Backbone of each chain as nested JSON, in Angstrom:
{
  "chains": [
    {"id": "A", "residues": [
      {"number": 1, "name": "MET", "atoms": {"N": [0.836, -1.193, 0.0], "CA": [0.0, 0.0, 0.0], "C": [0.872, 1.243, 0.0]}},
      {"number": 2, "name": "ALA", "atoms": {"N": [0.414, 2.267, -0.67], "CA": [1.176, 3.508, -0.736], "C": [0.798, 4.412, 0.444]}},
      {"number": 3, "name": "ILE", "atoms": {"N": [1.801, 5.08, 0.963], "CA": [1.552, 6.032, 2.051], "C": [1.041, 7.337, 1.453]}},
      {"number": 4, "name": "GLU", "atoms": {"N": [0.017, 7.897, 2.03], "CA": [-0.524, 9.175, 1.552], "C": [0.207, 10.313, 2.258]}},
      {"number": 5, "name": "TRP", "atoms": {"N": [1.392, 10.637, 1.723], "CA": [2.213, 11.682, 2.326], "C": [1.576, 13.05, 2.125]}},
      {"number": 6, "name": "LYS", "atoms": {"N": [1.692, 13.894, 3.133], "CA": [1.278, 15.289, 3.017], "C": [2.536, 16.156, 2.977]}},
      {"number": 7, "name": "GLU", "atoms": {"N": [2.367, 17.43, 2.565], "CA": [3.513, 18.343, 2.521], "C": [3.313, 19.573, 3.396]}},
      {"number": 8, "name": "ASP", "atoms": {"N": [2.111, 19.76, 3.911], "CA": [1.811, 20.94, 4.726], "C": [1.814, 20.541, 6.203]}},
      {"number": 9, "name": "VAL", "atoms": {"N": [2.9, 20.906, 6.901], "CA": [3.061, 20.476, 8.291], "C": [1.938, 21.027, 9.174]}},
      {"number": 10, "name": "ASP", "atoms": {"N": [1.635, 22.286, 9.03], "CA": [0.646, 22.886, 9.934], "C": [-0.753, 22.318, 9.697]}},
      {"number": 11, "name": "ARG", "atoms": {"N": [-1.07, 22.067, 8.444], "CA": [-2.372, 21.424, 8.175], "C": [-2.38, 20.007, 8.753]}},
      {"number": 12, "name": "ALA", "atoms": {"N": [-1.277, 19.303, 8.61], "CA": [-1.191, 17.938, 9.149], "C": [-1.296, 17.95, 10.672]}},
      {"number": 13, "name": "LEU", "atoms": {"N": [-0.711, 18.971, 11.308], "CA": [-0.82, 19.075, 12.764], "C": [-2.273, 19.306, 13.187]}},
      {"number": 14, "name": "ALA", "atoms": {"N": [-2.965, 20.147, 12.454], "CA": [-4.383, 20.379, 12.755], "C": [-5.176, 19.08, 12.6]}},
      {"number": 15, "name": "GLU", "atoms": {"N": [-4.85, 18.323, 11.551], "CA": [-5.524, 17.04, 11.346], "C": [-5.159, 16.042, 12.439]}},
      {"number": 16, "name": "ALA", "atoms": {"N": [-3.918, 16.117, 12.915], "CA": [-3.476, 15.194, 13.963], "C": [-4.268, 15.411, 15.25]}},
      {"number": 17, "name": "LYS", "atoms": {"N": [-4.582, 16.677, 15.531], "CA": [-5.368, 16.96, 16.734], "C": [-6.757, 16.349, 16.622]}},
      {"number": 18, "name": "GLU", "atoms": {"N": [-7.297, 16.364, 15.419], "CA": [-8.64, 15.805, 15.216], "C": [-8.614, 14.282, 15.206]}},
      {"number": 19, "name": "SER", "atoms": {"N": [-7.613, 13.726, 14.539], "CA": [-7.582, 12.263, 14.383], "C": [-7.015, 11.557, 15.605]}},
      {"number": 20, "name": "GLY", "atoms": {"N": [-6.212, 12.283, 16.401], "CA": [-5.555, 11.646, 17.532], "C": [-4.275, 10.928, 17.161]}},
      {"number": 21, "name": "LYS", "atoms": {"N": [-3.927, 10.941, 15.87], "CA": [-2.689, 10.28, 15.452], "C": [-1.514, 11.249, 15.533]}},
      {"number": 22, "name": "PRO", "atoms": {"N": [-0.372, 10.808, 16.049], "CA": [0.814, 11.671, 16.03], "C": [1.306, 11.881, 14.606]}},
      {"number": 23, "name": "LEU", "atoms": {"N": [2.164, 12.886, 14.464], "CA": [2.724, 13.199, 13.15], "C": [4.015, 12.425, 12.924]}},
      {"number": 24, "name": "LEU", "atoms": {"N": [4.206, 11.927, 11.713], "CA": [5.503, 11.406, 11.303], "C": [6.051, 12.378, 10.285]}},
      {"number": 25, "name": "LEU", "atoms": {"N": [7.21, 12.965, 10.604], "CA": [7.809, 13.978, 9.745], "C": [9.066, 13.378, 9.125]}},
      {"number": 26, "name": "ASP", "atoms": {"N": [9.057, 13.234, 7.805], "CA": [10.133, 12.557, 7.094], "C": [10.868, 13.571, 6.221]}},
      {"number": 27, "name": "PHE", "atoms": {"N": [12.097, 13.902, 6.607], "CA": [12.931, 14.793, 5.799], "C": [13.761, 13.939, 4.851]}},
      {"number": 28, "name": "THR", "atoms": {"N": [13.661, 14.247, 3.556], "CA": [14.376, 13.437, 2.576], "C": [15.098, 14.323, 1.573]}},
      {"number": 29, "name": "ALA", "atoms": {"N": [16.17, 13.772, 1.007], "CA": [16.857, 14.42, -0.104], "C": [16.717, 13.58, -1.365]}},
      {"number": 30, "name": "ALA", "atoms": {"N": [15.972, 12.487, -1.261], "CA": [15.778, 11.596, -2.403], "C": [14.722, 12.179, -3.343]}},
      {"number": 31, "name": "PRO", "atoms": {"N": [14.777, 11.813, -4.615], "CA": [13.735, 12.284, -5.543], "C": [12.351, 11.872, -5.06]}},
      {"number": 32, "name": "MET", "atoms": {"N": [11.404, 12.802, -5.187], "CA": [10.034, 12.508, -4.733], "C": [9.099, 12.379, -5.939]}}
    ]},
    {"id": "B", "residues": [
      {"number": 1, "name": "MET", "atoms": {"N": [12.183, 6.125, 0.133], "CA": [11.0, 5.291, -0.118], "C": [11.04, 4.063, 0.78]}},
      {"number": 2, "name": "TYR", "atoms": {"N": [9.883, 3.577, 1.112], "CA": [9.788, 2.417, 1.992], "C": [9.107, 1.279, 1.242]}},
      {"number": 3, "name": "PRO", "atoms": {"N": [9.901, 0.344, 0.679], "CA": [9.312, -0.701, -0.159], "C": [8.593, -1.794, 0.622]}},
      {"number": 4, "name": "GLU", "atoms": {"N": [8.898, -1.952, 1.915], "CA": [8.313, -3.068, 2.665], "C": [6.892, -2.72, 3.111]}},
      {"number": 5, "name": "SER", "atoms": {"N": [5.958, -3.611, 2.793], "CA": [4.551, -3.316, 3.074], "C": [4.276, -3.215, 4.569]}},
      {"number": 6, "name": "ARG", "atoms": {"N": [5.007, -3.965, 5.401], "CA": [4.753, -3.88, 6.846], "C": [5.16, -2.512, 7.377]}},
      {"number": 7, "name": "VAL", "atoms": {"N": [6.158, -1.895, 6.736], "CA": [6.557, -0.544, 7.146], "C": [5.503, 0.473, 6.71]}},
      {"number": 8, "name": "THR", "atoms": {"N": [5.098, 0.402, 5.467], "CA": [4.102, 1.362, 4.979], "C": [2.772, 1.18, 5.706]}},
      {"number": 9, "name": "GLN", "atoms": {"N": [2.424, -0.071, 6.008], "CA": [1.174, -0.326, 6.739], "C": [1.231, 0.286, 8.131]}},
      {"number": 10, "name": "PHE", "atoms": {"N": [2.362, 0.103, 8.822], "CA": [2.489, 0.655, 10.177], "C": [2.417, 2.177, 10.145]}},
      {"number": 11, "name": "ILE", "atoms": {"N": [3.108, 2.787, 9.185], "CA": [3.08, 4.249, 9.088], "C": [1.658, 4.736, 8.825]}},
      {"number": 12, "name": "SER", "atoms": {"N": [0.974, 4.109, 7.884], "CA": [-0.383, 4.557, 7.534], "C": [-1.359, 4.346, 8.686]}},
      {"number": 13, "name": "ASP", "atoms": {"N": [-1.196, 3.244, 9.41], "CA": [-2.125, 2.942, 10.511], "C": [-1.891, 3.819, 11.736]}},
      {"number": 14, "name": "THR", "atoms": {"N": [-0.64, 4.239, 11.932], "CA": [-0.252, 4.819, 13.221], "C": [-0.111, 6.332, 13.19]}},
      {"number": 15, "name": "PHE", "atoms": {"N": [0.351, 6.868, 12.061], "CA": [0.75, 8.276, 12.031], "C": [-0.04, 9.077, 10.995]}},
      {"number": 16, "name": "ASN", "atoms": {"N": [0.049, 10.384, 11.157], "CA": [-0.348, 11.32, 10.12], "C": [0.963, 11.68, 9.406]}},
      {"number": 17, "name": "PRO", "atoms": {"N": [1.229, 11.125, 8.224], "CA": [2.573, 11.218, 7.635], "C": [2.794, 12.464, 6.768]}},
      {"number": 18, "name": "VAL", "atoms": {"N": [3.943, 13.099, 6.989], "CA": [4.343, 14.28, 6.218], "C": [5.744, 14.031, 5.675]}},
      {"number": 19, "name": "ARG", "atoms": {"N": [5.934, 14.241, 4.385], "CA": [7.274, 14.107, 3.799], "C": [7.684, 15.438, 3.207]}},
      {"number": 20, "name": "LEU", "atoms": {"N": [8.883, 15.89, 3.568], "CA": [9.386, 17.179, 3.1], "C": [10.738, 16.988, 2.428]}},
      {"number": 21, "name": "HIS", "atoms": {"N": [10.844, 17.454, 1.185], "CA": [12.144, 17.425, 0.522], "C": [12.947, 18.624, 1.006]}},
      {"number": 22, "name": "VAL", "atoms": {"N": [14.202, 18.378, 1.366], "CA": [14.988, 19.419, 2.008], "C": [15.256, 20.611, 1.085]}},
      {"number": 23, "name": "LYS", "atoms": {"N": [15.286, 20.371, -0.24], "CA": [15.534, 21.488, -1.156], "C": [14.274, 22.316, -1.369]}},
      {"number": 24, "name": "LYS", "atoms": {"N": [13.123, 21.688, -1.216], "CA": [11.864, 22.398, -1.42], "C": [11.386, 23.09, -0.144]}},
      {"number": 25, "name": "HIS", "atoms": {"N": [11.792, 22.548, 1.006], "CA": [11.318, 23.084, 2.29], "C": [12.488, 23.326, 3.248]}},
      {"number": 26, "name": "PRO", "atoms": {"N": [13.458, 24.168, 2.843], "CA": [14.611, 24.396, 3.737], "C": [14.202, 25.044, 5.056]}},
      {"number": 27, "name": "GLU", "atoms": {"N": [13.091, 25.81, 5.052], "CA": [12.642, 26.458, 6.285], "C": [12.237, 25.425, 7.336]}},
      {"number": 28, "name": "ALA", "atoms": {"N": [11.772, 24.261, 6.881], "CA": [11.336, 23.228, 7.827], "C": [12.529, 22.6, 8.543]}},
      {"number": 29, "name": "LEU", "atoms": {"N": [13.676, 22.546, 7.846], "CA": [14.883, 22.017, 8.493], "C": [15.228, 22.841, 9.719]}},
      {"number": 30, "name": "GLU", "atoms": {"N": [15.179, 24.17, 9.554], "CA": [15.503, 25.053, 10.667], "C": [14.422, 24.987, 11.745]}},
      {"number": 31, "name": "ARG", "atoms": {"N": [13.178, 24.956, 11.324], "CA": [12.06, 24.933, 12.274], "C": [12.139, 23.725, 13.209]}},
      {"number": 32, "name": "PHE", "atoms": {"N": [12.544, 22.581, 12.641], "CA": [12.544, 21.361, 13.448], "C": [13.956, 20.904, 13.83]}},
      {"number": 33, "name": "GLY", "atoms": {"N": [14.954, 21.703, 13.498], "CA": [16.319, 21.376, 13.909], "C": [16.857, 20.114, 13.264]}},
      {"number": 34, "name": "ALA", "atoms": {"N": [16.513, 19.904, 12.004], "CA": [17.025, 18.732, 11.288], "C": [18.287, 19.129, 10.53]}},
      {"number": 35, "name": "ASN", "atoms": {"N": [19.315, 18.308, 10.623], "CA": [20.603, 18.64, 10.012], "C": [21.118, 17.582, 9.062]}},
      {"number": 36, "name": "TRP", "atoms": {"N": [20.331, 16.537, 8.832], "CA": [20.825, 15.42, 8.038], "C": [19.643, 14.709, 7.42]}},
      {"number": 37, "name": "THR", "atoms": {"N": [19.886, 13.973, 6.341], "CA": [18.84, 13.128, 5.778], "C": [19.367, 11.699, 5.644]}},
      {"number": 38, "name": "PRO", "atoms": {"N": [18.519, 10.691, 5.775], "CA": [17.134, 10.892, 6.197], "C": [17.031, 11.187, 7.694]}},
      {"number": 39, "name": "THR", "atoms": {"N": [16.109, 12.065, 8.042], "CA": [15.706, 12.278, 9.429], "C": [14.203, 12.072, 9.501]}},
      {"number": 40, "name": "VAL", "atoms": {"N": [13.783, 11.248, 10.436], "CA": [12.363, 10.981, 10.647], "C": [12.038, 11.332, 12.09]}},
      {"number": 41, "name": "MET", "atoms": {"N": [11.021, 12.175, 12.271], "CA": [10.621, 12.588, 13.615], "C": [9.182, 12.183, 13.896]}},
      {"number": 42, "name": "VAL", "atoms": {"N": [8.934, 11.831, 15.141], "CA": [7.565, 11.636, 15.607], "C": [7.218, 12.845, 16.466]}},
      {"number": 43, "name": "LEU", "atoms": {"N": [6.154, 13.534, 16.077], "CA": [5.683, 14.692, 16.834], "C": [4.356, 14.347, 17.492]}},
      {"number": 44, "name": "ASP", "atoms": {"N": [4.154, 14.841, 18.707], "CA": [2.863, 14.597, 19.336], "C": [1.799, 15.491, 18.698]}},
      {"number": 45, "name": "ARG", "atoms": {"N": [0.59, 15.374, 19.198], "CA": [-0.534, 16.065, 18.553], "C": [-0.419, 17.583, 18.671]}},
      {"number": 46, "name": "ASN", "atoms": {"N": [0.485, 18.058, 19.535], "CA": [0.709, 19.491, 19.672], "C": [1.97, 19.953, 18.943]}},
      {"number": 47, "name": "GLY", "atoms": {"N": [2.581, 19.053, 18.204], "CA": [3.757, 19.418, 17.425], "C": [5.068, 19.304, 18.168]}},
      {"number": 48, "name": "LYS", "atoms": {"N": [5.047, 18.754, 19.383], "CA": [6.27, 18.618, 20.163], "C": [6.974, 17.31, 19.789]}},
      {"number": 49, "name": "GLU", "atoms": {"N": [8.284, 17.403, 19.568], "CA": [9.043, 16.219, 19.16], "C": [9.079, 15.177, 20.274]}},
      {"number": 50, "name": "ALA", "atoms": {"N": [8.732, 13.94, 19.919], "CA": [8.761, 12.839, 20.881], "C": [9.883, 11.848, 20.589]}},
      {"number": 51, "name": "TYR", "atoms": {"N": [10.316, 11.801, 19.321], "CA": [11.333, 10.805, 18.964], "C": [11.952, 11.194, 17.623]}},
      {"number": 52, "name": "ARG", "atoms": {"N": [13.212, 10.813, 17.431], "CA": [13.912, 11.157, 16.196], "C": [14.772, 9.989, 15.733]}},
      {"number": 53, "name": "ILE", "atoms": {"N": [14.708, 9.695, 14.453], "CA": [15.539, 8.662, 13.827], "C": [16.395, 9.364, 12.775]}},
      {"number": 54, "name": "GLU", "atoms": {"N": [17.707, 9.204, 12.866], "CA": [18.602, 9.822, 11.887], "C": [19.417, 8.736, 11.203]}},
      {"number": 55, "name": "GLY", "atoms": {"N": [19.455, 8.787, 9.868], "CA": [20.232, 7.828, 9.102], "C": [19.413, 6.642, 8.65]}},
      {"number": 56, "name": "TYR", "atoms": {"N": [19.952, 5.972, 7.616], "CA": [19.269, 4.802, 7.047], "C": [19.322, 3.626, 8.003]}},
      {"number": 57, "name": "LEU", "atoms": {"N": [18.252, 2.824, 8.013], "CA": [18.222, 1.557, 8.742], "C": [17.565, 0.492, 7.86]}},
      {"number": 58, "name": "PRO", "atoms": {"N": [17.989, -0.773, 7.987], "CA": [17.297, -1.861, 7.287], "C": [15.863, -1.989, 7.815]}},
      {"number": 59, "name": "PRO", "atoms": {"N": [14.986, -2.683, 7.076], "CA": [13.557, -2.683, 7.408], "C": [13.212, -3.075, 8.855]}},
      {"number": 60, "name": "ASP", "atoms": {"N": [13.763, -4.181, 9.364], "CA": [13.423, -4.588, 10.737], "C": [13.797, -3.504, 11.749]}},
      {"number": 61, "name": "ASP", "atoms": {"N": [14.991, -2.963, 11.574], "CA": [15.455, -1.938, 12.52], "C": [14.666, -0.649, 12.366]}},
      {"number": 62, "name": "PHE", "atoms": {"N": [14.347, -0.295, 11.132], "CA": [13.56, 0.923, 10.921], "C": [12.161, 0.773, 11.509]}},
      {"number": 63, "name": "LEU", "atoms": {"N": [11.543, -0.4, 11.267], "CA": [10.205, -0.622, 11.811], "C": [10.226, -0.578, 13.337]}},
      {"number": 64, "name": "SER", "atoms": {"N": [11.246, -1.192, 13.937], "CA": [11.314, -1.188, 15.401], "C": [11.528, 0.228, 15.936]}},
      {"number": 65, "name": "GLN", "atoms": {"N": [12.279, 1.046, 15.195], "CA": [12.467, 2.438, 15.617], "C": [11.173, 3.246, 15.461]}},
      {"number": 66, "name": "LEU", "atoms": {"N": [10.423, 2.977, 14.401], "CA": [9.125, 3.641, 14.248], "C": [8.193, 3.262, 15.397]}},
      {"number": 67, "name": "GLU", "atoms": {"N": [8.238, 1.963, 15.765], "CA": [7.389, 1.514, 16.874], "C": [7.838, 2.147, 18.188]}},
      {"number": 68, "name": "LEU", "atoms": {"N": [9.159, 2.288, 18.359], "CA": [9.662, 2.997, 19.543], "C": [9.143, 4.427, 19.562]}},
      {"number": 69, "name": "GLY", "atoms": {"N": [9.154, 5.063, 18.396], "CA": [8.674, 6.442, 18.317], "C": [7.219, 6.564, 18.722]}},
      {"number": 70, "name": "ALA", "atoms": {"N": [6.4, 5.65, 18.232], "CA": [4.981, 5.676, 18.591], "C": [4.804, 5.418, 20.082]}},
      {"number": 71, "name": "ALA", "atoms": {"N": [5.603, 4.501, 20.618], "CA": [5.504, 4.171, 22.044], "C": [5.955, 5.346, 22.911]}},
      {"number": 72, "name": "HIS", "atoms": {"N": [7.069, 5.977, 22.516], "CA": [7.552, 7.128, 23.294], "C": [6.555, 8.295, 23.225]}},
      {"number": 73, "name": "GLU", "atoms": {"N": [5.921, 8.467, 22.083], "CA": [4.924, 9.542, 21.978], "C": [3.776, 9.278, 22.956]}},
      {"number": 74, "name": "ALA", "atoms": {"N": [3.327, 8.023, 23.022], "CA": [2.259, 7.683, 23.964], "C": [2.724, 7.896, 25.405]}},
      {"number": 75, "name": "PHE", "atoms": {"N": [3.959, 7.492, 25.699], "CA": [4.495, 7.644, 27.056], "C": [4.576, 9.114, 27.454]}},
      {"number": 76, "name": "LYS", "atoms": {"N": [5.141, 9.937, 26.561], "CA": [5.323, 11.351, 26.889], "C": [4.004, 12.098, 26.957]}},
      {"number": 77, "name": "SER", "atoms": {"N": [2.955, 11.52, 26.361], "CA": [1.629, 12.125, 26.434], "C": [0.822, 11.565, 27.606]}},
      {"number": 78, "name": "GLY", "atoms": {"N": [1.459, 10.684, 28.408], "CA": [0.796, 10.165, 29.604], "C": [-0.143, 8.996, 29.357]}},
      {"number": 79, "name": "ARG", "atoms": {"N": [-0.093, 8.413, 28.163], "CA": [-0.944, 7.255, 27.853], "C": [-0.114, 5.986, 28.124]}},
      {"number": 80, "name": "PHE", "atoms": {"N": [0.031, 5.671, 29.419], "CA": [0.99, 4.642, 29.818], "C": [0.548, 3.225, 29.464]}},
      {"number": 81, "name": "ASP", "atoms": {"N": [-0.747, 2.958, 29.492], "CA": [-1.203, 1.623, 29.066], "C": [-0.857, 1.388, 27.6]}},
      {"number": 82, "name": "GLU", "atoms": {"N": [-1.084, 2.418, 26.786], "CA": [-0.756, 2.295, 25.356], "C": [0.751, 2.167, 25.151]}},
      {"number": 83, "name": "SER", "atoms": {"N": [1.525, 2.969, 25.876], "CA": [2.981, 2.895, 25.666], "C": [3.506, 1.529, 26.093]}},
      {"number": 84, "name": "GLU", "atoms": {"N": [2.997, 0.966, 27.208], "CA": [3.463, -0.367, 27.605], "C": [3.128, -1.39, 26.523]}},
      {"number": 85, "name": "ARG", "atoms": {"N": [1.912, -1.317, 25.991], "CA": [1.516, -2.26, 24.933], "C": [2.43, -2.123, 23.712]}},
      {"number": 86, "name": "ARG", "atoms": {"N": [2.726, -0.895, 23.339], "CA": [3.58, -0.699, 22.156], "C": [5.019, -1.161, 22.407]}},
      {"number": 87, "name": "PHE", "atoms": {"N": [5.56, -0.856, 23.59], "CA": [6.93, -1.318, 23.887], "C": [6.982, -2.852, 23.907]}},
      {"number": 88, "name": "ARG", "atoms": {"N": [5.984, -3.485, 24.506], "CA": [5.999, -4.959, 24.582], "C": [5.827, -5.582, 23.191]}},
      {"number": 89, "name": "HIS", "atoms": {"N": [5.11, -4.901, 22.318], "CA": [4.952, -5.417, 20.963], "C": [6.302, -5.501, 20.249]}},
      {"number": 90, "name": "ILE", "atoms": {"N": [7.169, -4.537, 20.495], "CA": [8.521, -4.581, 19.917], "C": [9.265, -5.804, 20.445]}},
      {"number": 91, "name": "LEU", "atoms": {"N": [9.163, -6.039, 21.745], "CA": [9.834, -7.191, 22.346], "C": [9.348, -8.501, 21.75]}},
      {"number": 92, "name": "GLU", "atoms": {"N": [8.059, -8.558, 21.457], "CA": [7.464, -9.798, 20.949], "C": [7.755, -10.015, 19.467]}},
      {"number": 93, "name": "THR", "atoms": {"N": [7.759, -8.939, 18.695], "CA": [7.818, -9.106, 17.236], "C": [9.186, -8.806, 16.625]}},
      {"number": 94, "name": "LEU", "atoms": {"N": [9.994, -7.982, 17.302], "CA": [11.302, -7.606, 16.748], "C": [12.374, -7.709, 17.839]}},
      {"number": 95, "name": "PRO", "atoms": {"N": [12.474, -8.893, 18.477], "CA": [13.34, -9.017, 19.654], "C": [14.831, -8.956, 19.353]}},
      {"number": 96, "name": "SER", "atoms": {"N": [15.203, -9.096, 18.08], "CA": [16.629, -9.086, 17.745], "C": [17.136, -7.715, 17.315]}},
      {"number": 97, "name": "THR", "atoms": {"N": [16.278, -6.726, 17.326], "CA": [16.707, -5.391, 16.903], "C": [17.312, -4.618, 18.072]}},
      {"number": 98, "name": "ASP", "atoms": {"N": [18.033, -3.559, 17.731], "CA": [18.645, -2.726, 18.772], "C": [17.591, -2.068, 19.66]}},
      {"number": 99, "name": "ALA", "atoms": {"N": [16.384, -1.913, 19.124], "CA": [15.332, -1.231, 19.882], "C": [14.784, -2.08, 21.02]}},
      {"number": 100, "name": "ALA", "atoms": {"N": [15.02, -3.39, 20.969], "CA": [14.335, -4.289, 21.901], "C": [14.725, -4.038, 23.361]}},
      {"number": 101, "name": "ALA", "atoms": {"N": [16.002, -3.847, 23.625], "CA": [16.423, -3.636, 25.013], "C": [15.816, -2.346, 25.568]}},
      {"number": 102, "name": "GLU", "atoms": {"N": [15.806, -1.314, 24.739], "CA": [15.189, -0.053, 25.162], "C": [13.692, -0.257, 25.414]}},
      {"number": 103, "name": "ALA", "atoms": {"N": [13.061, -1.046, 24.548], "CA": [11.626, -1.31, 24.715], "C": [11.35, -2.051, 26.015]}},
      {"number": 104, "name": "GLN", "atoms": {"N": [12.247, -2.996, 26.358], "CA": [12.054, -3.737, 27.61], "C": [12.135, -2.794, 28.818]}},
      {"number": 105, "name": "TYR", "atoms": {"N": [13.061, -1.873, 28.768], "CA": [13.212, -0.899, 29.857], "C": [11.956, -0.045, 30.001]}},
      {"number": 106, "name": "TRP", "atoms": {"N": [11.516, 0.531, 28.884], "CA": [10.405, 1.483, 28.96], "C": [9.062, 0.797, 29.15]}},
      {"number": 107, "name": "ALA", "atoms": {"N": [8.962, -0.482, 28.776], "CA": [7.73, -1.227, 29.077], "C": [7.553, -1.316, 30.59]}},
      {"number": 108, "name": "GLY", "atoms": {"N": [8.651, -1.588, 31.281], "CA": [8.586, -1.649, 32.742], "C": [8.261, -0.31, 33.362]}},
      {"number": 109, "name": "VAL", "atoms": {"N": [8.879, 0.736, 32.833], "CA": [8.596, 2.081, 33.352], "C": [7.129, 2.456, 33.097]}},
      {"number": 110, "name": "SER", "atoms": {"N": [6.64, 2.103, 31.908], "CA": [5.236, 2.405, 31.578], "C": [4.3, 1.709, 32.557]}},
      {"number": 111, "name": "LYS", "atoms": {"N": [4.596, 0.44, 32.847], "CA": [3.74, -0.308, 33.786], "C": [3.766, 0.341, 35.164]}},
      {"number": 112, "name": "TYR", "atoms": {"N": [4.962, 0.749, 35.582], "CA": [5.084, 1.425, 36.878], "C": [4.314, 2.74, 36.888]}},
      {"number": 113, "name": "LYS", "atoms": {"N": [4.446, 3.524, 35.814], "CA": [3.77, 4.822, 35.756], "C": [2.246, 4.644, 35.752]}},
      {"number": 114, "name": "ALA", "atoms": {"N": [1.779, 3.572, 35.131], "CA": [0.332, 3.337, 35.055], "C": [-0.218, 2.836, 36.387]}},
      {"number": 115, "name": "SER", "atoms": {"N": [0.581, 2.048, 37.108], "CA": [0.076, 1.367, 38.304], "C": [0.588, 1.943, 39.615]}},
      {"number": 116, "name": "GLY", "atoms": {"N": [1.767, 2.578, 39.572], "CA": [2.394, 3.031, 40.809], "C": [3.006, 1.887, 41.605]}},
      {"number": 117, "name": "ASP", "atoms": {"N": [3.027, 0.708, 41.03], "CA": [3.525, -0.49, 41.698], "C": [5.015, -0.687, 41.396]}},
      {"number": 118, "name": "GLY", "atoms": {"N": [5.838, -0.493, 42.423], "CA": [7.277, -0.592, 42.245], "C": [7.765, -1.971, 41.837]}},
      {"number": 119, "name": "SER", "atoms": {"N": [6.943, -2.986, 42.046], "CA": [7.375, -4.34, 41.658], "C": [7.547, -4.45, 40.139]}},
      {"number": 120, "name": "ALA", "atoms": {"N": [6.909, -3.548, 39.401], "CA": [7.074, -3.561, 37.94], "C": [8.514, -3.235, 37.57]}},
      {"number": 121, "name": "LEU", "atoms": {"N": [9.154, -2.386, 38.354], "CA": [10.545, -2.036, 38.066], "C": [11.488, -3.181, 38.434]}},
      {"number": 122, "name": "LYS", "atoms": {"N": [11.228, -3.815, 39.567], "CA": [12.073, -4.961, 39.953], "C": [11.929, -6.09, 38.934]}},
      {"number": 123, "name": "ALA", "atoms": {"N": [10.706, -6.314, 38.477], "CA": [10.494, -7.358, 37.456], "C": [11.246, -7.034, 36.178]}},
      {"number": 124, "name": "THR", "atoms": {"N": [11.332, -5.752, 35.868], "CA": [12.076, -5.343, 34.673], "C": [13.575, -5.607, 34.858]}},
      {"number": 125, "name": "ALA", "atoms": {"N": [14.082, -5.268, 36.02], "CA": [15.501, -5.554, 36.293], "C": [15.764, -7.048, 36.201]}},
      {"number": 126, "name": "ASP", "atoms": {"N": [14.85, -7.861, 36.72], "CA": [15.012, -9.32, 36.64], "C": [14.972, -9.792, 35.194]}},
      {"number": 127, "name": "ALA", "atoms": {"N": [14.108, -9.169, 34.398], "CA": [13.995, -9.567, 32.988], "C": [15.3, -9.322, 32.248]}},
      {"number": 128, "name": "PHE", "atoms": {"N": [16.033, -8.286, 32.638], "CA": [17.312, -7.995, 31.978], "C": [18.381, -9.04, 32.309]}},
      {"number": 129, "name": "LYS", "atoms": {"N": [18.173, -9.814, 33.377], "CA": [19.117, -10.906, 33.645], "C": [18.933, -12.029, 32.629]}},
      {"number": 130, "name": "GLU", "atoms": {"N": [17.715, -12.091, 32.054], "CA": [17.403, -13.145, 31.09], "C": [17.698, -12.708, 29.646]}},
      {"number": 131, "name": "ARG", "atoms": {"N": [17.412, -11.441, 29.35], "CA": [17.581, -10.947, 27.973], "C": [18.228, -9.573, 27.984]}},
      {"number": 132, "name": "TYR", "atoms": {"N": [19.101, -9.325, 27.046], "CA": [19.756, -8.021, 26.84], "C": [20.618, -7.611, 28.044]}},
      {"number": 133, "name": "ALA", "atoms": {"N": [21.221, -8.615, 28.686], "CA": [22.011, -8.351, 29.891], "C": [23.222, -7.47, 29.618]}},
      {"number": 134, "name": "ASP", "atoms": {"N": [23.717, -7.475, 28.382], "CA": [24.902, -6.678, 28.057], "C": [24.564, -5.284, 27.532]}},
      {"number": 135, "name": "SER", "atoms": {"N": [23.297, -4.938, 27.528], "CA": [22.897, -3.639, 26.979], "C": [23.06, -2.528, 28.013]}},
      {"number": 136, "name": "SER", "atoms": {"N": [23.135, -1.314, 27.503], "CA": [23.191, -0.165, 28.423], "C": [21.891, -0.041, 29.213]}},
      {"number": 137, "name": "TRP", "atoms": {"N": [20.795, -0.547, 28.634], "CA": [19.507, -0.472, 29.334], "C": [19.481, -1.401, 30.538]}},
      {"number": 138, "name": "ALA", "atoms": {"N": [20.218, -2.516, 30.462], "CA": [20.325, -3.412, 31.609], "C": [21.039, -2.697, 32.765]}},
      {"number": 139, "name": "LYS", "atoms": {"N": [22.063, -1.911, 32.417], "CA": [22.762, -1.144, 33.459], "C": [21.817, -0.151, 34.118]}},
      {"number": 140, "name": "LYS", "atoms": {"N": [21.0, 0.506, 33.305], "CA": [20.074, 1.498, 33.857], "C": [19.03, 0.832, 34.756]}},
      {"number": 141, "name": "ALA", "atoms": {"N": [18.602, -0.381, 34.382], "CA": [17.581, -1.084, 35.16], "C": [18.166, -1.736, 36.41]}},
      {"number": 142, "name": "SER", "atoms": {"N": [19.493, -1.897, 36.446], "CA": [20.107, -2.649, 37.554], "C": [19.844, -1.992, 38.898]}},
      {"number": 143, "name": "VAL", "atoms": {"N": [19.6, -0.715, 38.917], "CA": [19.346, -0.009, 40.174], "C": [18.036, -0.47, 40.818]}},
      {"number": 144, "name": "TRP", "atoms": {"N": [17.183, -1.087, 40.04], "CA": [15.885, -1.552, 40.564], "C": [15.956, -2.972, 41.124]}},
      {"number": 145, "name": "ALA", "atoms": {"N": [17.109, -3.626, 40.985], "CA": [17.182, -5.059, 41.339], "C": [17.199, -5.286, 42.839]}},
      {"number": 146, "name": "ALA", "atoms": {"N": [17.71, -4.34, 43.579], "CA": [17.884, -4.548, 45.019], "C": [16.545, -4.579, 45.745]}}
    ]}
  ]
}
């Protein structure tokens, strides 16, 4: 299954408060 | 990229995932104090860092570190029953990884924090006599043996 990555940290944080799930923040230099 | 389905499944089930390319989002590096790639952080629901993984790891080790991150986030948020369950899951499913000894230590601490029962700490020290006796976590737990 593919991970549905987001790019907006602040929006993801707002969603995390609603969903109760913590944030996973992945910094990469690999091609996206 | 994470080709192993058990890794992608765990990430999707457990976290709200954000991926930032360092060239596209250099401001985020400074905001979160990241200095290297890959860097993976677990943030609590308020944006506070709970755990950090720096550098590449093979799948078993990476998965165990992700599980440690989820467990530490639960612990630091005061959800001790959940953190104990998550730490023990690492012990049960990935016992040969570097994360296992740390998980054994914090599983005991989580049980103590949830119950207030000091025997949970002594039991943890005893468990280190059986497994991971040469780890730094065994040294930290040894104070509870007496």
